[in-house]
C-alpha positions as CSV (number, residue, x, y, z in Angstrom):
1,M,164.3,140.0,159.7
2,A,162.5,141.9,162.5
3,D,164.3,144.6,164.6
4,S,165.6,143.3,167.7
5,Y,163.7,145.4,169.8
6,M,160.4,143.9,168.2
7,S,162.3,140.6,168.8
8,Y,160.9,141.0,172.3
9,H,157.5,141.8,171.7
10,P,154.7,139.6,172.8
11,D,152.7,139.4,169.7
12,P,154.1,136.9,167.4
13,Y,153.1,139.1,164.1
14,V,154.7,142.3,165.0
15,R,158.2,140.1,166.3
16,S,157.8,138.3,162.6
17,Y,157.1,141.7,161.0
18,T,159.7,142.6,158.3
19,D,160.2,146.4,158.0
20,R,160.7,147.3,153.6
21,G,162.4,150.7,154.9
22,T,161.9,152.7,152.2
23,M,159.7,150.9,150.0
24,K,156.4,151.4,152.1
25,W,157.0,155.0,151.2
26,L,156.9,154.5,147.3
27,G,153.3,154.1,147.1
28,F,152.8,157.6,149.4
29,Y,151.6,160.7,147.3
30,L,150.4,164.0,148.8
31,S,147.1,165.6,147.1
32,E,149.4,167.8,145.0
33,H,151.2,164.8,143.7
34,T,148.2,163.4,142.6
35,S,146.6,165.8,140.9
36,E,150.3,167.5,139.1
37,M,150.0,163.7,137.7
38,Q,146.2,163.9,136.2
39,I,147.1,167.3,134.7
40,D,150.0,165.9,133.3
41,Q,148.6,162.7,132.3
42,E,145.1,165.0,131.0
43,K,147.6,166.4,128.4
44,R,148.9,163.5,127.3
45,T,146.3,161.9,126.0
46,K,144.5,164.6,125.0
47,L,143.4,164.4,121.4
48,V,143.2,167.3,119.0
49,P,141.1,167.2,116.3
50,R,143.1,167.7,112.5
51,Y,143.5,170.5,111.6
52,T,143.4,171.3,107.5
53,A,146.7,171.3,105.6
54,M,148.4,175.0,105.2
55,T,150.5,175.8,101.5
56,F,154.0,175.9,102.5
57,Q,154.3,179.5,101.5
58,A,151.4,180.1,104.0
59,C,153.3,178.4,106.7
60,M,156.3,180.2,106.3
61,T,154.9,183.6,106.5
62,I,152.9,182.9,109.7
63,L,156.7,181.6,110.6
64,A,158.0,185.0,109.7
65,E,155.7,186.6,111.6
66,S,155.9,185.0,114.8
67,Y,159.6,184.9,114.4
68,Q,159.5,188.9,113.9
69,Q,156.9,190.0,116.4
70,N,157.6,187.4,118.8
71,K,154.4,185.6,119.2
72,P,153.5,182.1,120.1
73,V,152.7,179.9,117.3
74,E,150.7,176.3,117.8
75,I,151.9,173.7,115.3
76,Q,150.1,170.2,114.2
77,L,152.6,167.8,112.4
78,D,151.2,166.0,109.7
79,F,151.6,162.7,111.7
80,L,148.0,161.2,112.9
81,L,147.2,158.3,115.2
82,P,144.7,155.9,113.5
83,E,141.8,157.6,114.9
84,G,142.7,160.3,112.7
85,Q,143.2,162.9,115.0
86,A,147.0,164.3,116.3
87,K,148.5,163.5,119.6
88,H,148.8,167.2,121.2
89,L,150.1,170.8,119.5
90,I,153.5,171.9,119.5
91,K,153.4,175.1,121.2
92,G,156.4,177.8,121.1
93,S,157.8,181.1,119.7
94,V,160.3,181.0,117.0
95,I,164.1,181.3,117.7
96,G,165.1,180.8,113.9
97,I,164.2,180.8,110.0
98,E,166.5,179.3,107.2
99,E,165.4,179.1,103.8
100,N,163.1,175.6,104.0
101,S,163.2,175.4,107.8
102,G,162.7,176.7,111.5
103,S,163.6,176.5,115.2
104,L,160.9,176.7,118.0
């Protein structure tokens, strides 16, 4: 419904205009928003080639070294996409290690 001040306007299109309120701003993005959205989309869709599998002992050695020296690690899960590629790497620092598990 048109606002009361628009009902007396001489142009019939203005009189019949329905203001959608905040709905009209939903598609409005600043250039910073769109560039950040593009970067985020690229990160989520980036495919990483599969790394060779490591032995359990080699994994625990690297995780222990990362824990002791507070160094970041990158982990690739043994889950692959149908194309044979991993979706993303898990990056972080090891904050704890137990006998058969660890925490990033």
